[in-house]
C-alpha positions as CSV (number, residue, x, y, z in Angstrom):
1,X,48.6,-8.6,7.8
2,X,47.5,-4.8,7.0
3,X,48.1,-2.0,9.6
4,X,46.4,1.3,10.3
5,X,48.5,3.6,9.2
6,X,50.7,5.8,11.4
7,X,48.4,9.0,11.4
8,X,45.8,6.3,13.0
9,X,46.4,7.1,17.4
10,X,45.8,4.2,19.5
11,X,42.5,5.9,20.2
12,X,40.8,6.2,16.6
13,X,42.6,2.5,16.7
14,X,40.7,1.6,19.5
15,X,37.1,2.3,17.7
16,X,37.7,0.9,14.5
17,X,39.3,-2.5,17.2
18,X,35.9,-2.3,19.2
19,X,34.0,-1.7,15.8
20,X,35.5,-4.9,14.7
21,X,37.3,-3.2,11.5
22,X,40.2,-4.3,10.0
23,X,42.5,-2.1,7.7
24,X,42.8,-4.4,5.2
25,X,38.5,-3.7,4.8
26,X,39.8,-0.2,4.7
27,X,41.1,1.2,0.8
28,X,42.5,4.8,1.1
29,X,42.9,6.9,-2.2
30,X,44.8,10.3,-2.9
31,X,42.7,12.1,-5.7
32,X,43.4,15.8,-6.4
33,X,41.2,18.3,-4.8
34,X,38.6,19.8,-7.1
35,X,37.4,24.0,-6.4
36,X,38.6,26.7,-6.3
37,X,42.7,26.9,-5.9
38,X,43.9,27.3,-9.3
39,X,47.8,25.6,-10.4
40,X,48.2,24.7,-6.4
41,X,44.8,22.3,-6.1
42,X,45.7,21.1,-9.5
43,X,49.3,19.6,-9.2
44,X,48.7,17.9,-5.5
45,X,46.8,15.1,-4.6
46,X,45.9,16.2,-1.0
47,X,42.1,14.9,-1.1
48,X,41.5,11.8,0.6
49,X,39.5,9.3,-0.4
50,X,38.6,6.1,1.7
51,X,36.3,3.4,1.6
52,X,35.1,0.1,3.6
53,X,34.6,-2.6,1.6
54,X,32.4,-4.7,3.9
55,X,30.0,-1.6,4.4
56,X,30.9,0.1,1.3
57,X,31.1,3.6,3.1
58,X,32.3,5.9,1.1
59,X,34.6,9.2,2.6
60,X,36.1,11.8,1.1
61,X,37.9,14.7,2.6
62,X,39.2,17.8,1.5
63,X,39.1,20.2,3.9
64,X,42.6,21.5,4.6
65,X,45.3,21.9,2.4
66,X,47.5,18.9,3.7
67,X,46.9,15.4,2.6
68,X,48.2,14.7,6.4
69,X,45.6,16.3,7.8
70,X,43.0,15.7,5.7
71,X,44.1,11.8,6.3
72,X,43.3,11.7,9.7
73,X,40.4,13.8,9.3
74,X,39.2,11.4,7.2
75,X,39.5,8.1,9.1
76,X,37.8,10.2,12.2
77,X,34.6,10.5,9.7
78,X,35.4,6.7,8.8
79,X,34.8,6.1,12.6
80,X,32.2,8.3,13.2
81,X,29.7,6.8,10.4
82,X,31.2,3.3,10.9
83,X,29.4,4.1,14.6
84,X,26.8,5.5,13.7
85,X,25.6,2.9,11.4
86,X,26.7,0.3,14.2
87,X,24.4,2.3,16.5
88,X,21.5,2.3,14.5
89,X,21.7,-1.3,13.5
90,X,21.8,-2.3,17.3
91,X,18.5,-0.3,18.0
92,X,16.5,-1.5,14.7
93,X,17.3,-5.3,16.1
94,X,16.6,-3.6,20.0
95,X,13.2,-2.5,18.7
96,X,12.4,-5.5,17.0
97,X,12.7,-7.6,20.2
98,X,11.1,-5.6,22.2
99,X,8.3,-5.6,19.7
100,X,8.6,-9.1,19.5
101,X,8.1,-9.4,23.2
102,X,5.4,-7.1,24.2
103,X,3.2,-8.8,21.4
104,X,3.7,-12.3,22.8
105,X,3.8,-11.1,26.6
106,X,1.1,-12.6,28.8
107,X,-1.7,-10.2,29.6
108,X,-2.4,-8.9,33.6
109,X,-4.8,-9.5,35.5
110,X,-6.7,-6.6,35.1
111,X,-6.3,-6.4,31.0
112,X,-8.2,-10.1,31.3
113,X,-10.9,-8.8,33.3
114,X,-11.6,-5.3,31.4
115,X,-11.2,-7.7,28.1
116,X,-14.4,-9.6,29.7
117,X,-16.2,-7.1,30.9
118,X,-16.1,-5.1,27.6
119,X,-16.8,-9.0,25.1
120,X,-20.3,-9.3,27.8
121,X,-21.1,-5.3,27.1
122,X,-20.9,-6.0,23.5
123,X,-22.7,-9.5,24.0
124,X,-25.2,-7.2,25.8
125,X,-25.9,-4.6,23.2
126,X,-25.4,-7.4,20.4
127,X,-28.3,-9.3,22.4
128,X,-31.0,-6.5,21.9
129,X,-30.8,-6.7,18.0
130,X,-32.1,-9.8,17.9
131,X,-35.8,-10.9,17.5
132,X,-37.9,-7.9,16.8
133,X,-37.1,-7.2,13.0
134,X,-39.1,-7.6,9.7
135,X,-36.6,-10.6,8.2
136,X,-33.5,-9.1,9.4
């Protein structure tokens, strides 16, 4: 069984475990950076690229010159993105359940009384339209 890299400390590891992320689901690559930096950036693979296969989330980190620091920052960013996505799906599911609950719950006694009163009022208005026309 694969393990999280040593750079991923216990609190961060716990975040991944709580999200149900296994180490073998994450692909880690080290690539050469882009942008300013001259010869140094062209020779070293300090950019860290992480991909969580089940969700398809990608994280690229090139903030620092050190590969180790970028690696830690990339893992933290991946955990943040996964937590955000998990929270969004949980909130969407909760909203859907609430909508169904509101649509299917019983009407209160007051709502029923108002509904019947409104129907009677509309019936009285419509009853005045009957009878006195030229063929309508």
